[in-house]
C-alpha positions as CSV (number, residue, x, y, z in Angstrom):
1,M,-28.0,49.4,-156.3
2,K,-25.8,52.5,-155.9
3,A,-22.7,52.8,-158.1
4,E,-20.4,52.5,-155.0
5,N,-22.1,49.2,-154.2
6,L,-21.7,47.6,-157.6
7,P,-19.7,44.4,-157.5
8,E,-16.6,43.8,-159.5
9,V,-17.4,40.1,-159.8
10,I,-20.8,38.6,-160.6
11,Q,-21.1,34.9,-160.1
12,G,-22.8,33.3,-163.2
13,G,-26.2,31.7,-163.0
14,M,-25.0,28.3,-164.4
15,G,-27.4,25.5,-164.9
16,A,-30.4,24.4,-162.9
17,G,-29.3,24.0,-159.3
18,V,-25.6,24.4,-160.0
19,S,-25.8,28.1,-159.0
20,N,-27.6,27.1,-155.8
21,W,-28.3,29.1,-152.7
22,K,-25.2,27.8,-151.0
23,L,-22.9,29.1,-153.7
24,A,-24.8,32.4,-154.1
25,R,-24.7,33.0,-150.4
26,A,-20.9,32.3,-150.2
27,V,-20.2,34.8,-153.0
28,S,-22.6,37.5,-151.5
29,R,-21.2,37.1,-148.0
30,A,-17.8,37.9,-149.5
31,G,-19.1,41.2,-150.9
32,Q,-19.7,40.3,-154.6
33,L,-22.9,39.4,-156.4
34,G,-24.0,35.9,-155.8
35,V,-26.6,34.6,-158.2
36,V,-29.1,31.7,-157.9
37,A,-30.2,29.9,-161.1
38,G,-34.0,30.3,-161.4
39,T,-34.5,27.4,-163.9
40,A,-36.7,24.5,-162.8
41,L,-36.7,25.5,-159.1
42,D,-40.2,24.2,-158.7
43,V,-39.1,20.6,-159.7
44,I,-35.9,21.0,-157.6
45,L,-37.8,22.0,-154.5
46,A,-40.3,19.1,-155.0
47,R,-37.4,16.6,-155.4
48,R,-35.4,17.9,-152.5
49,L,-38.5,17.5,-150.3
50,Q,-39.1,13.9,-151.7
51,L,-35.5,13.1,-150.6
52,G,-36.5,14.1,-147.1
53,D,-34.8,17.6,-147.0
54,P,-32.1,16.0,-144.8
55,D,-30.5,19.4,-143.7
56,G,-33.9,21.0,-143.1
57,H,-33.2,24.1,-145.2
58,M,-36.2,23.8,-147.6
59,R,-38.6,23.5,-144.6
60,L,-36.9,26.4,-142.9
61,A,-37.4,28.6,-146.0
62,L,-41.0,27.5,-146.4
63,S,-41.7,28.2,-142.8
64,N,-40.9,31.9,-143.6
65,F,-43.1,32.0,-146.8
66,P,-45.4,35.0,-146.2
67,V,-48.7,33.7,-147.8
68,E,-50.6,31.5,-145.4
69,G,-51.3,27.9,-146.4
70,V,-48.9,27.7,-149.4
71,A,-46.1,26.0,-147.5
72,D,-48.4,23.6,-145.7
73,R,-49.9,22.4,-149.1
74,I,-46.5,21.9,-150.6
75,L,-45.1,20.0,-147.7
76,E,-48.2,17.8,-147.5
77,R,-47.8,16.8,-151.2
78,F,-44.1,16.4,-151.5
79,F,-42.3,16.0,-148.2
80,I,-41.3,12.4,-147.4
81,E,-39.9,11.9,-143.9
82,G,-36.5,10.2,-144.2
83,G,-36.7,10.4,-148.0
84,K,-38.1,8.2,-150.7
85,D,-36.6,4.9,-151.6
86,L,-33.7,5.7,-153.9
87,T,-34.8,3.0,-156.4
88,E,-38.2,4.7,-156.8
89,P,-38.8,7.5,-159.3
90,F,-39.5,11.1,-158.2
91,E,-43.2,12.2,-158.5
92,S,-43.6,13.8,-161.9
93,L,-45.2,17.2,-162.3
94,P,-47.6,18.0,-165.1
95,L,-45.9,19.7,-168.1
96,L,-46.3,23.4,-168.0
97,D,-48.6,25.1,-170.5
98,E,-50.3,28.5,-170.7
99,S,-53.0,27.5,-168.2
100,L,-50.9,27.2,-165.0
101,S,-52.8,25.6,-162.2
102,R,-53.0,27.3,-158.8
103,E,-51.1,24.4,-157.3
104,R,-48.2,24.8,-159.8
105,V,-48.1,28.6,-159.4
106,E,-47.8,28.2,-155.6
107,L,-44.9,25.7,-156.1
108,I,-43.1,28.1,-158.5
109,V,-43.5,31.1,-156.3
110,A,-42.4,29.3,-153.1
111,A,-39.4,27.6,-154.8
112,N,-38.0,30.9,-156.0
113,F,-38.7,32.5,-152.6
114,A,-36.9,29.6,-150.9
115,E,-33.8,29.8,-153.0
116,V,-33.4,33.5,-152.7
117,Y,-34.4,33.5,-149.0
118,L,-31.6,31.0,-148.1
119,A,-29.1,32.8,-150.3
120,K,-29.7,36.0,-148.4
121,R,-30.1,34.6,-144.9
122,G,-27.6,35.8,-142.3
123,H,-25.8,38.6,-144.1
124,E,-26.2,41.9,-145.8
125,G,-24.8,41.1,-149.3
126,Q,-26.5,41.4,-152.6
127,V,-28.2,38.3,-154.2
128,G,-29.4,38.0,-157.8
129,I,-31.5,35.4,-159.7
130,N,-30.8,34.3,-163.3
131,L,-33.7,33.5,-165.6
132,L,-33.9,32.5,-169.3
133,E,-36.1,34.5,-171.6
134,K,-36.8,31.4,-173.6
135,I,-38.4,29.7,-170.6
136,Q,-41.5,31.9,-170.5
137,L,-44.3,30.0,-168.7
138,P,-42.9,30.2,-165.2
139,T,-41.3,33.6,-165.5
140,L,-44.0,35.7,-163.7
141,P,-44.4,33.6,-160.6
142,S,-40.7,33.0,-160.5
143,L,-40.1,36.8,-160.4
144,Y,-42.7,37.3,-157.8
145,G,-41.3,34.6,-155.5
146,A,-37.8,36.0,-155.8
147,M,-39.1,39.5,-155.0
148,L,-41.0,38.2,-152.0
149,A,-37.6,37.2,-150.7
150,C,-36.1,40.6,-151.5
151,V,-33.9,39.6,-154.4
152,D,-31.6,42.5,-155.3
153,V,-31.0,41.8,-159.0
154,V,-32.7,40.0,-161.8
155,L,-30.5,38.8,-164.7
156,M,-32.0,37.5,-167.9
157,G,-30.7,36.5,-171.3
158,A,-31.3,33.9,-174.1
159,G,-33.6,36.2,-176.0
160,L,-34.8,39.8,-175.8
161,P,-36.5,40.3,-172.4
162,R,-37.7,43.8,-173.2
163,E,-40.9,43.4,-171.1
164,I,-39.2,42.3,-167.9
165,P,-38.2,45.8,-166.6
166,G,-41.8,47.0,-166.8
167,I,-43.0,43.8,-165.2
168,L,-40.7,44.3,-162.3
169,D,-42.1,47.9,-161.9
170,D,-45.6,46.5,-161.7
171,L,-44.9,43.6,-159.4
172,A,-43.2,46.0,-157.0
173,E,-46.5,48.0,-156.9
174,A,-48.6,44.8,-156.5
175,N,-50.2,45.3,-160.0
176,P,-51.3,42.5,-162.2
177,V,-48.8,41.7,-165.0
178,R,-48.7,39.8,-168.3
179,L,-45.9,38.4,-170.4
180,S,-46.1,37.8,-174.2
181,L,-45.6,34.3,-175.4
182,D,-43.4,33.5,-178.4
183,V,-45.6,31.5,-180.8
184,R,-43.5,30.0,-183.5
185,E,-46.0,30.1,-186.4
186,G,-49.6,30.8,-187.1
187,T,-51.7,34.0,-187.4
188,R,-52.8,34.4,-183.8
189,P,-52.4,38.1,-182.7
190,K,-50.0,39.3,-180.1
191,S,-52.5,38.6,-177.4
192,N,-50.8,35.3,-176.6
193,H,-49.7,35.8,-173.0
194,V,-49.5,34.6,-169.5
195,E,-50.8,36.6,-166.5
196,F,-50.1,36.9,-162.8
197,D,-51.9,38.9,-160.2
198,P,-50.2,39.4,-156.8
199,S,-53.4,40.2,-155.0
200,D,-55.1,37.1,-156.4
201,F,-52.1,35.0,-155.3
202,A,-52.1,36.6,-151.8
203,G,-55.9,36.1,-151.4
204,G,-56.3,39.8,-150.7
205,R,-54.3,42.9,-150.9
206,A,-50.7,42.1,-151.8
207,P,-47.8,44.0,-150.3
208,Q,-45.7,46.5,-152.2
209,L,-42.2,45.2,-152.7
210,E,-38.7,46.6,-153.4
211,R,-38.1,46.6,-157.2
212,P,-34.8,44.7,-157.9
213,N,-32.3,46.0,-160.5
214,F,-32.5,44.4,-163.9
215,Y,-29.4,43.3,-165.8
216,A,-29.8,42.1,-169.4
217,I,-27.4,39.5,-170.7
218,V,-26.6,40.3,-174.3
219,S,-24.0,39.3,-176.9
220,S,-23.9,42.3,-179.3
221,V,-24.0,46.0,-179.4
222,T,-27.3,45.8,-181.4
223,V,-29.1,43.8,-178.7
224,A,-27.6,46.0,-175.9
225,N,-29.1,49.1,-177.7
226,V,-32.5,47.5,-178.0
227,M,-32.5,46.5,-174.3
228,A,-31.2,49.9,-173.1
229,L,-33.5,52.0,-175.3
230,K,-36.6,50.0,-176.1
231,S,-37.4,48.1,-172.9
232,T,-40.7,48.7,-171.0
233,G,-38.8,50.0,-168.0
234,Q,-35.4,50.8,-166.7
235,V,-32.5,48.5,-167.5
236,D,-29.9,48.9,-164.7
237,G,-27.0,47.1,-166.2
238,L,-25.7,44.8,-168.9
239,I,-23.8,41.5,-169.0
240,I,-21.8,41.3,-172.2
241,E,-21.5,37.6,-172.9
242,G,-18.9,36.3,-175.4
243,P,-19.1,33.0,-177.3
244,T,-16.7,31.2,-175.0
245,A,-19.0,31.4,-172.0
246,G,-20.6,28.2,-170.7
247,G,-24.1,27.0,-171.3
248,H,-26.1,28.5,-174.2
249,N,-24.4,30.9,-176.6
250,A,-25.9,33.3,-179.1
251,P,-25.5,31.8,-182.6
252,P,-22.6,33.1,-184.7
253,R,-23.5,36.1,-186.8
254,G,-23.8,35.5,-190.5
255,L,-23.9,32.1,-192.2
256,L,-23.4,29.2,-189.8
257,Q,-20.0,27.6,-190.4
258,L,-18.8,24.4,-188.7
259,N,-15.2,23.2,-188.0
260,E,-14.0,19.7,-188.7
261,D,-15.4,18.6,-185.3
262,G,-18.8,19.9,-186.2
263,E,-18.6,22.9,-183.8
264,A,-20.1,26.3,-184.5
265,V,-17.3,28.7,-185.6
266,Y,-17.3,32.3,-184.2
267,G,-15.3,35.1,-185.8
268,E,-14.6,38.8,-185.6
269,R,-18.2,39.7,-186.1
270,D,-19.0,38.0,-182.8
271,V,-16.6,40.2,-180.8
272,T,-18.5,43.0,-179.0
273,D,-17.1,46.5,-179.2
274,L,-16.9,47.5,-175.5
275,T,-16.3,51.1,-176.4
276,L,-19.8,51.3,-178.0
277,I,-21.3,49.5,-175.0
278,A,-19.7,52.0,-172.6
279,K,-21.4,54.9,-174.6
280,L,-24.8,53.6,-173.4
281,G,-23.9,54.9,-170.0
282,L,-25.0,51.7,-168.1
283,P,-22.8,49.7,-165.8
284,F,-21.7,46.5,-167.6
285,W,-19.8,43.4,-166.9
286,V,-17.9,41.2,-169.3
287,A,-18.5,37.4,-169.4
288,G,-16.7,34.6,-171.2
289,S,-13.0,33.8,-170.6
290,H,-12.5,36.8,-168.3
291,A,-11.6,34.9,-165.1
292,S,-8.2,36.4,-164.2
293,P,-7.1,39.5,-162.3
294,A,-5.4,40.8,-165.5
295,L,-8.6,40.4,-167.6
296,L,-10.7,41.9,-164.9
297,E,-8.4,45.0,-165.0
298,K,-8.5,45.0,-168.8
299,A,-12.3,44.9,-168.8
300,K,-12.4,47.8,-166.3
301,S,-10.0,49.8,-168.4
302,A,-12.5,49.4,-171.3
303,G,-15.2,50.9,-169.1
304,A,-16.7,47.8,-167.5
305,T,-17.6,47.7,-163.9
306,G,-16.2,44.2,-163.7
307,V,-16.7,40.6,-164.9
308,Q,-19.1,37.7,-164.6
309,I,-17.5,34.3,-163.9
310,G,-19.2,31.0,-164.4
311,T,-16.8,28.1,-164.9
312,A,-14.6,28.7,-161.8
313,F,-17.6,28.8,-159.6
314,A,-19.3,25.8,-161.3
315,F,-16.6,23.5,-160.0
316,C,-16.0,25.0,-156.6
317,A,-17.0,23.2,-153.4
318,E,-20.3,25.1,-152.9
319,S,-21.8,24.5,-156.4
320,G,-24.6,22.0,-156.8
321,I,-22.8,19.6,-159.1
322,T,-22.6,16.2,-157.4
323,P,-19.2,15.6,-155.7
324,A,-18.5,12.5,-157.8
325,L,-19.2,14.3,-161.1
326,K,-17.3,17.3,-160.0
327,S,-14.3,15.2,-159.0
328,R,-14.3,13.5,-162.4
329,A,-14.4,16.8,-164.2
330,L,-11.7,18.3,-162.0
331,N,-9.4,15.4,-162.6
332,R,-9.6,15.9,-166.4
333,I,-9.1,19.6,-166.1
334,R,-6.1,19.3,-163.8
335,S,-4.5,16.7,-166.0
336,G,-5.1,18.7,-169.2
337,R,-7.4,16.2,-170.7
338,E,-10.6,18.2,-170.7
339,R,-12.6,18.9,-173.9
340,V,-15.4,21.4,-174.1
341,R,-17.3,21.3,-177.3
342,T,-19.6,24.0,-178.8
343,D,-22.4,21.7,-179.9
344,H,-24.7,23.5,-182.3
345,L,-27.3,20.7,-182.2
346,A,-27.5,19.6,-178.6
347,S,-29.9,22.2,-177.2
348,P,-33.6,22.0,-178.2
349,T,-33.5,25.9,-178.2
350,G,-31.5,26.0,-181.4
351,Y,-28.8,27.9,-179.6
352,P,-25.2,26.4,-179.5
353,F,-24.5,24.8,-176.2
354,K,-21.1,24.2,-174.5
355,V,-20.8,20.5,-173.6
356,F,-18.0,19.2,-171.3
357,E,-17.1,15.8,-172.7
358,L,-17.0,13.2,-170.0
359,A,-17.5,9.4,-170.0
360,N,-20.9,8.0,-169.1
361,T,-22.7,11.3,-169.6
362,M,-24.9,12.6,-172.4
363,S,-21.9,14.2,-174.0
364,Q,-21.2,10.7,-175.5
365,S,-23.1,9.6,-178.6
366,E,-23.5,6.1,-177.4
367,V,-25.1,7.3,-174.1
368,Y,-27.4,9.8,-176.0
369,E,-28.4,7.1,-178.5
370,S,-29.2,4.5,-175.8
371,R,-31.6,6.9,-174.1
372,Q,-35.3,6.3,-174.7
373,K,-36.6,9.7,-175.6
374,T,-39.2,11.3,-173.3
375,C,-40.2,14.8,-172.4
376,D,-41.4,14.8,-168.8
377,L,-40.1,18.2,-167.7
378,G,-40.7,20.3,-170.8
379,Y,-39.1,23.6,-169.8
380,L,-37.7,24.1,-173.3
381,R,-40.9,23.3,-175.2
382,T,-42.1,26.1,-177.5
383,A,-45.6,27.2,-178.3
384,Y,-47.1,26.6,-181.8
385,E,-50.6,27.3,-183.2
386,K,-52.8,24.2,-183.8
387,P,-55.2,24.1,-186.8
388,N,-58.0,24.9,-184.4
389,G,-56.3,28.1,-183.3
390,K,-55.4,26.9,-179.9
391,L,-51.8,26.7,-178.6
392,G,-49.8,23.4,-178.6
393,W,-46.4,22.8,-177.1
394,R,-43.5,20.8,-178.6
395,C,-39.8,20.1,-178.2
396,P,-37.4,18.6,-180.7
397,G,-35.9,16.6,-177.9
398,E,-39.2,14.7,-177.3
399,P,-40.1,11.4,-179.0
400,E,-39.8,11.9,-182.7
401,A,-43.3,10.7,-183.6
402,S,-44.8,13.0,-181.1
403,Y,-42.8,16.0,-182.4
404,L,-43.6,15.4,-186.0
405,R,-47.3,14.8,-185.3
406,K,-47.3,18.3,-183.8
407,G,-45.9,19.8,-187.0
408,G,-42.2,19.9,-186.0
409,K,-39.7,19.7,-188.9
410,P,-37.7,16.5,-189.2
411,E,-34.4,18.5,-189.7
412,N,-34.8,20.0,-186.2
413,I,-34.5,16.6,-184.5
414,E,-30.9,15.6,-185.3
415,G,-28.7,15.6,-182.3
416,K,-31.2,17.1,-179.9
417,K,-30.6,16.1,-176.3
418,C,-32.9,16.4,-173.2
419,I,-31.0,19.1,-171.4
420,C,-33.8,19.4,-168.8
421,N,-33.3,15.9,-167.4
422,S,-29.5,16.0,-167.8
423,L,-29.2,19.3,-165.8
424,L,-31.1,17.8,-162.9
425,A,-29.0,14.7,-163.1
426,N,-25.9,16.9,-162.7
427,I,-27.1,18.0,-159.2
428,G,-28.1,14.5,-157.9
429,L,-31.8,14.7,-158.8
430,A,-31.9,12.3,-161.8
431,Q,-35.3,10.8,-162.6
432,I,-35.8,7.1,-162.9
433,Q,-38.0,6.6,-165.9
434,K,-40.8,4.0,-166.2
435,S,-38.5,1.8,-168.2
436,G,-36.1,1.8,-165.3
437,Q,-33.6,3.9,-167.1
438,V,-31.8,6.5,-164.9
439,E,-31.3,9.9,-166.6
440,E,-27.6,10.6,-167.2
441,P,-25.9,14.0,-166.6
442,M,-24.4,16.4,-169.1
443,L,-22.0,19.1,-167.8
444,T,-21.6,22.4,-169.4
445,S,-18.5,24.7,-169.0
446,G,-16.9,27.7,-170.5
447,S,-14.4,27.0,-173.3
448,D,-11.5,28.2,-171.1
449,T,-11.0,26.0,-168.0
450,S,-7.5,27.2,-167.2
451,I,-8.7,29.1,-164.2
452,V,-10.0,25.9,-162.7
453,A,-6.7,24.2,-163.1
454,D,-5.0,27.2,-161.6
455,L,-7.4,27.2,-158.6
456,V,-6.8,23.5,-158.0
457,L,-3.1,24.2,-158.1
458,R,-3.3,27.0,-155.6
459,F,-6.0,25.8,-153.2
460,G,-6.6,22.1,-153.9
461,F,-9.5,20.1,-155.4
462,A,-11.9,21.3,-152.8
463,Y,-11.4,25.0,-153.5
464,T,-14.2,27.3,-152.5
465,A,-16.1,30.3,-153.8
466,E,-14.1,32.5,-151.4
467,N,-10.9,31.1,-153.0
468,V,-12.1,32.2,-156.4
469,L,-12.7,35.7,-155.2
470,E,-9.4,35.7,-153.3
471,Y,-7.7,34.8,-156.6
472,M,-9.6,37.4,-158.7
473,L,-9.4,40.3,-156.3
474,G,-6.3,39.7,-154.3
475,P,-2.7,40.4,-155.2
476,E,-1.1,38.5,-158.0
477,E,0.5,35.3,-156.6
478,D,3.7,33.8,-158.0
479,L,2.7,30.6,-159.8
480,G,6.0,29.1,-158.7
481,E,4.9,29.5,-155.1
482,A,1.6,27.9,-155.9
483,E,3.4,25.0,-157.5
484,A,5.3,24.5,-154.3
485,Q,2.0,24.2,-152.5
486,R,0.9,21.3,-154.7
487,E,1.8,18.5,-152.3
488,E,0.3,20.4,-149.3
489,N,-3.0,20.8,-151.2
490,G,-3.1,17.2,-152.3
491,V,-3.3,18.0,-156.0
492,D,-0.6,15.4,-156.9
493,Q,-3.2,12.8,-156.0
494,L,-6.3,12.9,-158.2
495,A,-9.5,13.2,-156.2
C-alpha cells in the first residue's frame, strides 16, 4: 500500500464476528481501513449456514470460491434450508489439533475467503484481517483464504508473529509454508509446526497471489524493534496498542500489581515512547483511548500515520454484537453507569482482558460460577508435551479435572472464563450445551467509552461506522449544538 493511500483510521479487529464483513465494508467504502476479525471464522460460517443464511450472503461468497468442490461440500454438511430449530444446538466441530483434517482446512480457508470477499465486494477500498498469534493452528489456512479473496493487510498481535511476513511471501508465490507451534514445556525440538501447501489444497498448481501488507500489533518499543528488525520478511507497519485498548492487553511490565478491585495496574513503564517508534521508519498507528480528532492530530504530530479505533466501532450499527446486547451496553454508557474492568484472570491466555460489566453476562461472578465448564471450541488451548513425546492440548478454562490430568497447574484455573463461547454468544451464535444450558455473552471494550457516549449524543443510538469517521475526520462540532440535537436523535429515550 503506497504512502499516499495509507489510512488515517484503522478499524479495530474486535472479537470473533464483532468486526464482521458488514462493518469492515462500511469503513473501507468510506476510504479508511476496514478490518474483519479472523478468529473462529470457520465456526461462524458453519453456524450462519445452520441458521439458514437468511440474507444469502454466505452462499453468495461460497459461490465465488475458486477451488472446485469446496463450497459444495461445506453447504452439503452445514446448510439448513430455513434454519435449524432454535431450541436445538449447533453442530459441534472437532477440536483443533496439529493434525488438521482436509475437511476442517477447507472450512477454515473458505470461511476466511468469504468474510474478506464480502467486505471487499462492490468498492475499491482497502480491507484487512486481524489474527491472533496465540491462536496458531488455523493461522496458515486462514491467511490463504484471506489472500484468495485479495485481502490488502494482515494485522496480528498477542505474541511475536515474526514468521508471518515470510509466510505471506511464500503463500503469494504458492509455496508450501510451515508455522512453528508454541509448546509450553518439554524437550521436543523446534520442529513442532503446522504446514500448508497451496498446491495440495488446490489439487494442482496453485495461483500466485498478491502479497498483502503486514502490520504487527505491539505494545512496546522492544517488541516493535524485534518485529521490524528480526522478522522473516518485511513488516509494513505497526499498531502501537496501549493498555486501555479493548480485548487482550499485554501484561504490565515488571511485578504484577493489583488495585483494590483486583485489576492489573499499568504505570509509566507501559507507556510507549512514540519518538523511538518513529525512528524505525515504518508507518504506525496508535491504539487505545485515541478516538477523538484532537488525539488523532496529537498522534500524527508524534509521527504516527493515524490511529486504530475499536470501541466506537464495536457499538456502531454495523458491528456483529446482537442488537439487544448492544442496546443494553449503549444505555449504560449513555447514562454514565458503564464499568470496564481489566480482569487479569478471565482469559485462558494469561493476558489481562477488558471486560464490560453487564447483568446476565459472564462478567458477573454468579453467571460464571453457574456455568458447567466445557471446552468444545478450543481456540485458546495451548500445546504441551505428553510423557510419550506426543503433543497434547489443554486450556485452564476447560473442566478442572481434565486440565489437571493433562499436567495443568491448579493456580492457573482461578477465574478463567470460556472466552471462546462467550464471544460467539455476543454475536447471536450461542451454543446450547447438552445440559440445556445456553452459553452467555461477555462483552469487551476499551477503558474509555466516552466517544461512544459522544457519538450517541451526536447521531443517536443507531449511529453508524460512517458517523464514527465523520466525527473523527470532519470539522470539530460544538457539543452544545450536539446537545440540542438530543431530542431529534431520540437519545433522551433509552433504546
